[in-house]
C-alpha positions in Angstrom: -90.9 -42.7 -12.4 -91.0 -43.8 -16.0 -94.1 -45.8 -16.9 -92.1 -48.2 -19.1 -89.6 -48.9 -16.4 -92.4 -49.4 -13.9 -94.0 -52.0 -16.2 -90.6 -53.8 -16.4 -90.4 -54.0 -12.6 -94.0 -55.4 -12.5 -92.9 -58.0 -15.1 -89.9 -58.9 -13.0 -92.0 -59.3 -9.9 -94.5 -61.4 -11.8 -91.6 -63.7 -13.0 -90.5 -64.0 -9.4 -93.9 -65.0 -8.3 -94.6 -67.5 -11.1 -91.2 -69.0 -11.7 -89.7 -69.0 -8.2 -92.8 -69.0 -6.1 -91.7 -65.9 -4.2 -93.8 -65.0 -1.1 -95.8 -61.9 -0.8 -93.3 -60.5 1.7 -90.4 -61.2 -0.6 -92.2 -59.5 -3.5 -93.0 -56.5 -1.4 -89.3 -56.2 -0.3 -88.2 -56.3 -4.0 -90.8 -53.8 -5.0 -89.6 -51.3 -2.3 -85.9 -51.7 -3.2 -86.5 -51.4 -6.9 -88.8 -48.4 -6.5 -86.0 -46.7 -4.6 -83.5 -47.7 -7.3 -85.8 -46.3 -10.0 -86.3 -43.1 -8.1 -82.6 -42.6 -8.0 -82.2 -43.3 -11.7 -84.9 -40.8 -12.6 -83.1 -38.1 -10.4 -79.9 -38.9 -12.4 -81.7 -38.4 -15.7 -81.8 -42.0 -16.8 -83.7 -45.2 -16.3 -83.1 -49.0 -15.9 -82.9 -49.5 -19.7 -80.0 -47.0 -20.1 -78.3 -47.0 -16.7 -74.6 -48.0 -16.7 -72.4 -49.5 -14.0 -71.5 -46.0 -12.8 -75.2 -45.3 -12.1 -75.5 -48.5 -10.1 -72.4 -47.7 -8.1 -73.5 -44.1 -7.5 -76.8 -45.5 -6.2 -75.1 -47.8 -3.7 -72.7 -45.1 -2.6 -75.5 -42.6 -2.0 -77.5 -45.1 0.1 -74.3 -46.0 2.0 -73.9 -42.3 2.7 -77.5 -42.2 4.0 -76.5 -44.7 6.7 -77.5 -48.1 5.3 -75.6 -51.0 6.7 -73.4 -53.3 4.6 -76.1 -56.0 5.0 -78.8 -53.6 3.7 -76.7 -52.5 0.8 -76.0 -56.1 -0.1 -79.7 -56.7 -0.2 -80.3 -53.7 -2.4 -77.6 -54.7 -4.8 -79.0 -58.3 -4.9 -82.4 -56.9 -5.9 -80.9 -54.6 -8.6 -78.7 -57.4 -9.9 -81.6 -59.8 -10.3 -83.7 -57.1 -12.0 -81.0 -56.3 -14.5 -80.4 -60.0 -15.1 -84.1 -60.4 -15.9 -84.0 -57.4 -18.3 -81.1 -59.0 -20.1 -82.7 -62.5 -20.2 -85.9 -61.0 -21.6 -84.1 -59.0 -24.3 -84.9 -55.6 -22.9 -81.2 -54.9 -22.7 -78.1 -56.2 -24.4 -75.9 -55.9 -21.3 -76.0 -56.2 -17.6 -74.6 -53.1 -15.9 -74.3 -54.8 -12.5 -71.7 -57.3 -13.6 -68.6 -55.2 -12.7 -70.1 -54.1 -9.4 -68.5 -55.6 -6.2 -70.8 -56.1 -3.3 -70.2 -54.4 0.0 -67.9 -56.4 2.3 -69.7 -57.8 5.3 -67.7 -59.0 8.3 -68.7 -62.5 9.1 -69.5 -62.7 12.8 -67.6 -65.2 14.9 -69.9 -67.9 16.4 -70.8 -67.6 20.0 -68.9 -70.3 21.8 -69.5 -71.9 25.2 -66.6 -73.2 27.2 -66.4 -76.9 28.3 -67.2 -75.7 31.8 -70.3 -73.9 30.5 -71.6 -77.0 28.7 -70.9 -79.1 31.8 -73.0 -76.7 33.9 -75.8 -76.9 31.4 -75.9 -80.7 31.6 -75.5 -80.8 35.4 -78.3 -78.3 35.8 -80.6 -80.3 33.5 -79.9 -83.4 35.4 -80.7 -81.8 38.7 -84.4 -82.1 37.8 -83.9 -85.7 36.8 -82.1 -86.7 40.0 -84.8 -85.2 42.2 -86.9 -88.4 42.8 -89.6 -86.4 44.7 -90.5 -84.4 41.6 -93.4 -85.5 39.5 -92.6 -88.0 36.8 -93.3 -85.6 33.9 -90.9 -83.0 35.3 -88.2 -85.7 35.6 -89.0 -86.7 32.0 -88.6 -83.2 30.8 -85.3 -82.9 32.6 -84.1 -86.2 31.1 -85.1 -85.1 27.6 -83.2 -81.8 28.0 -80.1 -83.5 29.3 -80.3 -86.0 26.4 -80.7 -83.4 23.7 -77.7 -81.3 25.1 -75.6 -84.5 25.2 -76.6 -85.4 21.6 -76.1 -82.0 20.0 -72.9 -81.2 21.9 -71.5 -84.7 21.7 -72.3 -85.3 18.0 -72.4 -81.9 16.5 -76.0 -82.4 15.2 -78.1 -79.6 13.8 -81.2 -79.1 16.0 -83.4 -80.4 13.2 -81.3 -83.5 12.9 -81.4 -84.2 16.7 -85.2 -83.6 17.0 -85.8 -85.7 13.9 -83.9 -88.8 15.1 -85.8 -92.1 15.0 -86.4 -94.0 18.2 -84.2 -96.8 16.9 -81.3 -94.6 18.1 -82.3 -95.8 21.6 -81.3 -99.3 20.7 -78.0 -98.3 19.0 -74.9 -100.0 20.4 -72.5 -98.7 17.7 -70.5 -95.5 18.3 -72.0 -94.0 15.1 -75.6 -93.0 14.1 -76.9 -92.1 10.6 -78.4 -88.7 10.3 -80.2 -87.0 7.4 -78.9 -83.4 7.0 -79.5 -80.5 4.6 -80.6 -81.5 1.2 -81.4 -85.0 2.4 -77.8 -86.0 2.5 -76.9 -88.7 5.0 -73.8 -88.8 7.1 -72.5 -90.8 10.1 -72.3 -88.8 13.4 -70.5 -90.0 16.5 -72.7 -91.3 19.3 -70.8 -91.0 22.6 -71.2 -93.3 25.6 -72.7 -90.4 27.7 -75.2 -89.7 24.9 -76.3 -93.4 24.7 -76.7 -93.5 28.5 -78.7 -90.3 28.4 -81.0 -91.7 25.6 -81.5 -94.9 27.7 -82.6 -92.9 30.8 -84.8 -90.6 28.8 -86.6 -93.4 26.9 -87.2 -95.4 30.1 -88.9 -92.4 31.7 -90.9 -91.8 28.5 -92.2 -95.4 28.5 -93.2 -95.0 32.1 -94.8 -91.6 31.7 -96.5 -91.9 28.3 -96.6 -95.4 26.7 -98.6 -93.9 23.7 -95.9 -91.3 23.0 -93.2 -93.9 23.5 -94.8 -95.9 20.6 -94.1 -93.0 18.2 -91.4 -93.6 15.6 -89.5 -90.5 16.8 -86.9 -90.4 19.5 -88.4 -87.2 20.9 -92.1 -87.5 20.2 -94.5 -84.7 20.8 -98.0 -83.6 20.0 -97.0 -81.4 17.1 -97.5 -81.3 13.3 -94.2 -83.0 12.7 -94.9 -85.6 15.4 -91.7 -84.7 17.3 -90.5 -81.9 19.6 -90.3 -78.5 17.8 -87.2 -76.4 17.4 -89.0 -73.5 19.1 -90.0 -75.6 22.1 -86.5 -77.0 22.6 -84.8 -73.5 22.2 -87.2 -72.1 24.8 -86.6 -74.8 27.3 -82.8 -74.6 26.8 -82.8 -70.9 27.7 -84.6 -71.8 30.9 -81.9 -74.3 31.8 -79.2 -71.8 30.8 -80.6 -69.2 33.2 -80.8 -71.8 36.0 -77.2 -72.7 35.3 -76.1 -69.1 35.7 -75.4 -68.5 32.0 -76.9 -65.7 29.9 -79.8 -67.1 27.9 -78.9 -64.8 25.1 -75.7 -66.7 24.6 -77.2 -70.2 24.7 -79.1 -71.8 21.8 -79.2 -75.2 20.1 -76.9 -73.8 17.4 -74.4 -72.6 19.9 -74.1 -76.1 21.3 -73.2 -77.3 17.8 -70.6 -74.5 17.6 -69.2 -75.6 20.9 -68.8 -79.2 19.5 -66.7 -77.9 16.6 -64.7 -75.3 18.5 -63.8 -77.7 21.3 -62.7 -80.4 18.8 -60.4 -77.9 17.0 -59.0 -76.6 20.3 -58.0 -80.1 21.1 -56.2 -80.6 17.8 -58.9 -82.0 15.4 -58.3 -81.5 11.7 -60.5 -78.9 10.1 -61.5 -81.4 7.3 -62.6 -84.0 9.9 -64.7 -81.4 11.6 -66.2 -80.4 8.2 -67.3 -84.0 7.7 -68.7 -84.4 11.2 -70.7 -81.2 10.8 -72.0 -82.2 7.4 -70.7 -79.1 5.7 -70.6 -79.5 1.9 -68.0 -76.7 1.6 -64.9 -76.3 3.7 -65.5 -72.5 3.6 -68.5 -72.9 5.8 -66.4 -74.7 8.4 -63.6 -72.1 8.2 -65.7 -69.7 10.4 -64.0 -71.7 13.2 -60.5 -70.9 12.1 -60.3 -68.2 14.8 -59.9 -71.2 17.2 -57.0 -72.5 15.1 -55.5 -69.0 15.0 -55.6 -68.8 18.8 -54.0 -72.2 19.1 -51.3 -71.2 16.7 -50.5 -68.1 18.6 -50.4 -70.0 21.9 -48.0 -72.6 20.3 -45.7 -69.8 19.1 -45.8 -68.1 22.5 -45.2 -71.3 24.5 -42.9 -73.3 22.2 -40.8 -70.9 20.1 -37.3 -70.4 21.5 -37.4 -66.7 20.8 -40.2 -66.4 23.4 -38.2 -68.0 26.1 -37.7 -65.3 28.8 -34.4 -67.1 29.9 -32.9 -66.7 26.5 -30.2 -64.1 26.3 
Protein backbone atom coordinates (compact mmCIF):
# COMPACT_ATOMS: atom_id res chain seq x y z
CA UNK A 1 0.00 0.00 0.00
CA UNK A 2 1.39 3.42 -0.98
CA UNK A 3 2.47 5.54 1.99
CA UNK A 4 1.09 8.70 0.36
CA UNK A 5 -2.31 7.17 -0.27
CA UNK A 6 -2.40 5.79 3.26
CA UNK A 7 -1.81 9.28 4.63
CA UNK A 8 -4.63 10.57 2.47
CA UNK A 9 -6.97 7.97 3.94
CA UNK A 10 -5.89 8.99 7.42
CA UNK A 11 -6.60 12.62 6.50
CA UNK A 12 -10.04 11.66 5.24
CA UNK A 13 -10.82 9.76 8.45
CA UNK A 14 -9.62 12.70 10.53
CA UNK A 15 -11.98 14.96 8.58
CA UNK A 16 -14.87 12.57 9.21
CA UNK A 17 -14.13 12.60 12.91
CA UNK A 18 -13.65 16.34 13.31
CA UNK A 19 -16.16 17.76 10.81
CA UNK A 20 -18.96 15.20 11.05
CA UNK A 21 -18.38 13.76 14.49
CA UNK A 22 -18.22 10.20 13.12
CA UNK A 23 -18.20 7.49 15.76
CA UNK A 24 -15.32 5.08 16.33
CA UNK A 25 -17.35 2.26 14.75
CA UNK A 26 -18.07 4.35 11.65
CA UNK A 27 -14.43 5.32 11.28
CA UNK A 28 -13.32 1.71 11.60
CA UNK A 29 -15.82 0.63 8.93
CA UNK A 30 -14.49 3.31 6.54
CA UNK A 31 -10.91 2.32 7.33
CA UNK A 32 -11.60 -1.33 6.46
CA UNK A 33 -13.44 -0.51 3.24
CA UNK A 34 -10.83 1.97 2.02
CA UNK A 35 -7.96 -0.32 2.96
CA UNK A 36 -9.58 -2.98 0.80
CA UNK A 37 -10.06 -0.46 -2.02
CA UNK A 38 -6.43 0.68 -1.83
CA UNK A 39 -5.24 -2.91 -1.86
CA UNK A 40 -7.17 -3.50 -5.07
CA UNK A 41 -5.71 -0.37 -6.68
CA UNK A 42 -2.16 -1.41 -5.79
CA UNK A 43 -2.78 -4.80 -7.38
CA UNK A 44 -3.94 -2.96 -10.51
CA UNK A 45 -0.74 -0.90 -10.59
CA UNK A 46 -2.29 2.41 -9.61
CA UNK A 47 -3.42 4.38 -6.57
CA UNK A 48 -6.24 6.67 -5.42
CA UNK A 49 -4.58 9.74 -6.97
CA UNK A 50 -4.47 8.19 -10.44
CA UNK A 51 -7.40 5.74 -10.47
CA UNK A 52 -10.09 6.29 -13.08
CA UNK A 53 -13.74 5.31 -13.24
CA UNK A 54 -12.78 1.99 -14.82
CA UNK A 55 -10.65 1.10 -11.79
CA UNK A 56 -13.54 1.88 -9.43
CA UNK A 57 -15.94 -0.16 -11.54
CA UNK A 58 -13.48 -3.07 -11.70
CA UNK A 59 -13.15 -2.94 -7.91
CA UNK A 60 -16.91 -3.20 -7.43
CA UNK A 61 -17.21 -5.96 -10.02
CA UNK A 62 -14.47 -7.99 -8.39
CA UNK A 63 -16.05 -7.71 -4.96
CA UNK A 64 -19.43 -8.63 -6.42
CA UNK A 65 -17.82 -11.71 -7.94
CA UNK A 66 -16.45 -12.51 -4.48
CA UNK A 67 -20.04 -12.77 -3.25
CA UNK A 68 -20.70 -9.39 -1.62
CA UNK A 69 -24.38 -8.52 -1.50
CA UNK A 70 -25.83 -5.47 -3.23
CA UNK A 71 -26.15 -3.77 0.17
CA UNK A 72 -22.48 -4.39 0.98
CA UNK A 73 -21.38 -3.21 -2.46
CA UNK A 74 -23.42 -0.04 -2.02
CA UNK A 75 -21.67 0.60 1.30
CA UNK A 76 -18.25 0.07 -0.30
CA UNK A 77 -19.11 2.45 -3.13
CA UNK A 78 -20.35 5.06 -0.64
CA UNK A 79 -17.03 4.93 1.21
CA UNK A 80 -15.04 5.21 -2.03
CA UNK A 81 -17.24 8.08 -3.27
CA UNK A 82 -16.78 10.08 -0.09
CA UNK A 83 -13.04 9.43 -0.10
CA UNK A 84 -12.66 10.69 -3.67
CA UNK A 85 -14.95 13.64 -2.98
CA UNK A 86 -12.63 14.55 -0.12
CA UNK A 87 -9.54 14.24 -2.34
CA UNK A 88 -11.15 16.55 -4.89
CA UNK A 89 -12.26 19.10 -2.28
CA UNK A 90 -8.79 19.18 -0.73
CA UNK A 91 -7.11 19.72 -4.10
CA UNK A 92 -5.33 16.36 -4.23
CA UNK A 93 -7.17 15.53 -7.47
CA UNK A 94 -8.71 17.63 -10.20
CA UNK A 95 -11.53 15.17 -10.83
CA UNK A 96 -13.71 12.59 -9.10
CA UNK A 97 -13.61 9.17 -10.81
CA UNK A 98 -16.71 7.96 -8.96
CA UNK A 99 -19.09 10.45 -10.60
CA UNK A 100 -20.06 8.22 -13.58
CA UNK A 101 -20.41 5.10 -11.43
CA UNK A 102 -23.95 3.83 -10.84
CA UNK A 103 -24.58 2.13 -7.54
CA UNK A 104 -25.79 -1.47 -7.39
CA UNK A 105 -29.55 -1.76 -7.50
CA UNK A 106 -31.07 -2.97 -4.29
CA UNK A 107 -34.57 -4.33 -4.21
CA UNK A 108 -36.59 -2.42 -1.64
CA UNK A 109 -38.32 -4.98 0.57
CA UNK A 110 -42.05 -4.77 0.88
CA UNK A 111 -43.23 -3.93 4.38
CA UNK A 112 -44.60 -6.69 6.57
CA UNK A 113 -48.33 -6.17 6.77
CA UNK A 114 -50.82 -7.50 9.27
CA UNK A 115 -54.40 -8.16 8.23
CA UNK A 116 -57.30 -6.37 9.89
CA UNK A 117 -58.08 -9.65 11.61
CA UNK A 118 -54.51 -9.90 12.93
CA UNK A 119 -54.70 -6.43 14.47
CA UNK A 120 -58.09 -7.22 15.96
CA UNK A 121 -56.62 -10.36 17.57
CA UNK A 122 -53.76 -8.32 19.02
CA UNK A 123 -56.14 -5.81 20.58
CA UNK A 124 -58.50 -8.48 21.91
CA UNK A 125 -55.58 -10.42 23.39
CA UNK A 126 -54.21 -7.31 25.09
CA UNK A 127 -57.65 -6.54 26.52
CA UNK A 128 -58.02 -10.02 27.97
CA UNK A 129 -55.59 -9.04 30.71
CA UNK A 130 -57.53 -5.82 31.25
CA UNK A 131 -60.92 -7.51 31.55
CA UNK A 132 -59.73 -10.10 34.08
CA UNK A 133 -60.77 -8.25 37.26
CA UNK A 134 -59.16 -10.89 39.49
CA UNK A 135 -55.70 -9.99 38.19
CA UNK A 136 -53.45 -7.61 40.17
CA UNK A 137 -53.93 -3.94 39.37
CA UNK A 138 -50.48 -3.55 37.84
CA UNK A 139 -51.11 -6.42 35.41
CA UNK A 140 -54.37 -4.83 34.33
CA UNK A 141 -52.56 -1.51 33.93
CA UNK A 142 -49.92 -3.12 31.69
CA UNK A 143 -52.68 -4.68 29.58
CA UNK A 144 -54.51 -1.36 29.29
CA UNK A 145 -51.31 0.40 28.26
CA UNK A 146 -50.59 -2.20 25.58
CA UNK A 147 -54.13 -2.05 24.19
CA UNK A 148 -53.93 1.75 24.20
CA UNK A 149 -50.62 1.84 22.32
CA UNK A 150 -51.83 -0.63 19.70
CA UNK A 151 -54.99 1.43 19.18
CA UNK A 152 -52.98 4.66 18.87
CA UNK A 153 -50.31 3.40 16.46
CA UNK A 154 -52.68 1.41 14.28
CA UNK A 155 -55.50 3.96 14.46
CA UNK A 156 -53.36 7.05 13.91
CA UNK A 157 -50.34 5.79 11.96
CA UNK A 158 -47.93 7.13 14.57
CA UNK A 159 -44.26 6.29 14.69
CA UNK A 160 -43.45 4.45 17.90
CA UNK A 161 -41.38 7.40 19.13
CA UNK A 162 -44.31 9.73 18.45
CA UNK A 163 -46.74 7.53 20.36
CA UNK A 164 -44.47 7.03 23.36
CA UNK A 165 -43.65 10.74 23.47
CA UNK A 166 -47.26 11.93 23.57
CA UNK A 167 -48.11 14.33 26.40
CA UNK A 168 -50.72 13.35 28.94
CA UNK A 169 -52.94 16.19 27.65
CA UNK A 170 -53.96 13.73 24.94
CA UNK A 171 -56.04 12.02 27.64
CA UNK A 172 -58.22 15.12 27.79
CA UNK A 173 -58.51 15.49 24.03
CA UNK A 174 -62.06 15.59 22.71
CA UNK A 175 -61.17 16.54 19.16
CA UNK A 176 -60.63 13.86 16.48
CA UNK A 177 -57.11 15.15 15.81
CA UNK A 178 -53.95 15.29 17.90
CA UNK A 179 -50.75 17.28 17.23
CA UNK A 180 -47.63 15.11 17.08
CA UNK A 181 -44.00 16.08 16.61
CA UNK A 182 -42.35 13.89 14.00
CA UNK A 183 -38.94 13.61 12.37
CA UNK A 184 -36.96 16.81 12.23
CA UNK A 185 -39.24 18.40 14.82
CA UNK A 186 -42.01 18.81 12.24
CA UNK A 187 -45.53 18.87 13.62
CA UNK A 188 -48.57 17.39 11.98
CA UNK A 189 -52.13 16.52 12.92
CA UNK A 190 -52.89 12.81 13.31
CA UNK A 191 -56.36 11.30 13.57
CA UNK A 192 -57.49 10.24 17.03
CA UNK A 193 -60.24 7.65 16.72
CA UNK A 194 -63.03 7.09 19.20
CA UNK A 195 -61.62 3.64 20.17
CA UNK A 196 -58.23 5.27 20.78
CA UNK A 197 -59.73 7.96 23.01
CA UNK A 198 -61.65 5.31 24.93
CA UNK A 199 -58.51 3.20 25.36
CA UNK A 200 -56.57 6.23 26.61
CA UNK A 201 -59.29 7.00 29.17
CA UNK A 202 -59.30 3.45 30.54
CA UNK A 203 -55.52 3.33 30.72
CA UNK A 204 -55.14 6.69 32.44
CA UNK A 205 -57.81 5.82 35.01
CA UNK A 206 -55.91 2.66 35.93
CA UNK A 207 -52.61 4.55 35.99
CA UNK A 208 -54.02 7.11 38.44
CA UNK A 209 -55.26 4.29 40.64
CA UNK A 210 -52.08 2.22 40.48
CA UNK A 211 -49.43 4.95 40.61
CA UNK A 212 -50.48 8.56 41.37
CA UNK A 213 -46.84 9.68 41.20
CA UNK A 214 -46.38 8.38 37.66
CA UNK A 215 -49.79 9.75 36.67
CA UNK A 216 -48.50 13.24 37.59
CA UNK A 217 -45.80 12.94 34.89
CA UNK A 218 -46.23 15.17 31.81
CA UNK A 219 -46.06 12.08 29.58
CA UNK A 220 -49.02 9.97 28.50
CA UNK A 221 -46.97 6.79 29.01
CA UNK A 222 -44.66 7.65 31.93
CA UNK A 223 -41.94 5.28 33.07
CA UNK A 224 -38.82 5.21 35.19
CA UNK A 225 -36.44 5.80 32.31
CA UNK A 226 -33.97 8.42 31.13
CA UNK A 227 -36.60 9.95 28.85
CA UNK A 228 -39.31 9.82 31.49
CA UNK A 229 -41.60 7.72 29.33
CA UNK A 230 -41.82 4.12 28.16
CA UNK A 231 -38.93 3.07 25.95
CA UNK A 232 -39.19 1.74 22.41
CA UNK A 233 -37.38 -1.43 23.43
CA UNK A 234 -39.76 -2.07 26.30
CA UNK A 235 -42.84 -1.62 24.16
CA UNK A 236 -41.46 -3.76 21.31
CA UNK A 237 -40.65 -6.55 23.76
CA UNK A 238 -44.10 -6.47 25.37
CA UNK A 239 -45.79 -6.33 21.96
CA UNK A 240 -44.09 -9.56 20.88
CA UNK A 241 -45.37 -11.26 24.04
CA UNK A 242 -48.92 -10.20 23.13
CA UNK A 243 -48.39 -11.32 19.52
CA UNK A 244 -47.34 -14.77 20.68
CA UNK A 245 -50.38 -15.01 22.98
CA UNK A 246 -52.59 -13.99 20.04
CA UNK A 247 -51.23 -16.84 17.93
CA UNK A 248 -49.20 -14.56 15.64
CA UNK A 249 -45.51 -14.95 14.83
CA UNK A 250 -43.59 -12.49 17.03
CA UNK A 251 -41.09 -12.07 14.18
CA UNK A 252 -43.84 -10.53 12.05
CA UNK A 253 -45.12 -8.08 14.67
CA UNK A 254 -43.43 -4.84 15.71
CA UNK A 255 -44.51 -1.26 16.42
CA UNK A 256 -43.44 -0.29 12.91
CA UNK A 257 -45.53 -3.10 11.40
CA UNK A 258 -48.59 -1.62 13.12
CA UNK A 259 -47.84 1.68 11.37
CA UNK A 260 -47.48 -0.19 8.07
CA UNK A 261 -50.86 -1.82 8.70
CA UNK A 262 -52.44 1.61 9.21
CA UNK A 263 -51.21 2.78 5.79
CA UNK A 264 -51.88 -0.44 3.90
CA UNK A 265 -55.41 -0.86 5.23
CA UNK A 266 -56.25 2.74 4.32
CA UNK A 267 -55.03 2.21 0.77
CA UNK A 268 -56.85 -1.10 0.47
CA UNK A 269 -60.05 0.75 1.29
CA UNK A 270 -59.53 3.46 -1.31
CA UNK A 271 -57.53 6.20 0.44
CA UNK A 272 -55.46 8.49 -1.79
CA UNK A 273 -51.69 7.98 -1.61
CA UNK A 274 -51.11 11.70 -1.00
CA UNK A 275 -53.50 11.68 1.95
CA UNK A 276 -51.68 8.69 3.44
CA UNK A 277 -48.38 10.51 2.90
CA UNK A 278 -49.65 13.43 5.00
CA UNK A 279 -51.03 11.16 7.71
CA UNK A 280 -47.72 9.29 8.00
CA UNK A 281 -45.72 12.51 8.06
CA UNK A 282 -43.58 11.56 5.06
CA UNK A 283 -41.78 14.55 3.57
CA UNK A 284 -41.39 12.80 0.21
CA UNK A 285 -44.08 10.85 -1.64
CA UNK A 286 -41.41 8.34 -2.72
CA UNK A 287 -41.22 7.13 0.89
CA UNK A 288 -44.96 6.42 0.88
CA UNK A 289 -44.77 4.69 -2.49
CA UNK A 290 -43.43 1.54 -0.82
CA UNK A 291 -47.15 0.85 -0.25
CA UNK A 292 -48.02 0.97 -3.95
CA UNK A 293 -48.00 -2.84 -4.01
CA UNK A 294 -51.35 -2.50 -2.23
CA UNK A 295 -52.62 -0.22 -4.99
CA UNK A 296 -51.32 -2.63 -7.63
CA UNK A 297 -53.22 -5.50 -6.03
CA UNK A 298 -56.38 -3.41 -5.87
CA UNK A 299 -56.01 -2.39 -9.51
CA UNK A 300 -55.60 -6.01 -10.57
CA UNK A 301 -58.65 -6.99 -8.58
CA UNK A 302 -60.68 -4.20 -10.20
CA UNK A 303 -59.66 -5.33 -13.70
CA UNK A 304 -60.43 -8.94 -12.80
CA UNK A 305 -63.83 -8.17 -11.30
CA UNK A 306 -65.05 -5.22 -13.37
CA UNK A 307 -63.57 -5.42 -16.86
CA UNK A 308 -66.08 -6.86 -19.36
CA UNK A 309 -63.41 -8.98 -21.06
CA UNK A 310 -63.05 -10.94 -17.81
CA UNK A 311 -66.73 -11.87 -17.69
CA UNK A 312 -66.90 -15.64 -18.03
CA UNK A 313 -70.38 -15.33 -19.56
CA UNK A 314 -69.11 -13.16 -22.39
CA UNK A 315 -68.93 -14.95 -25.70
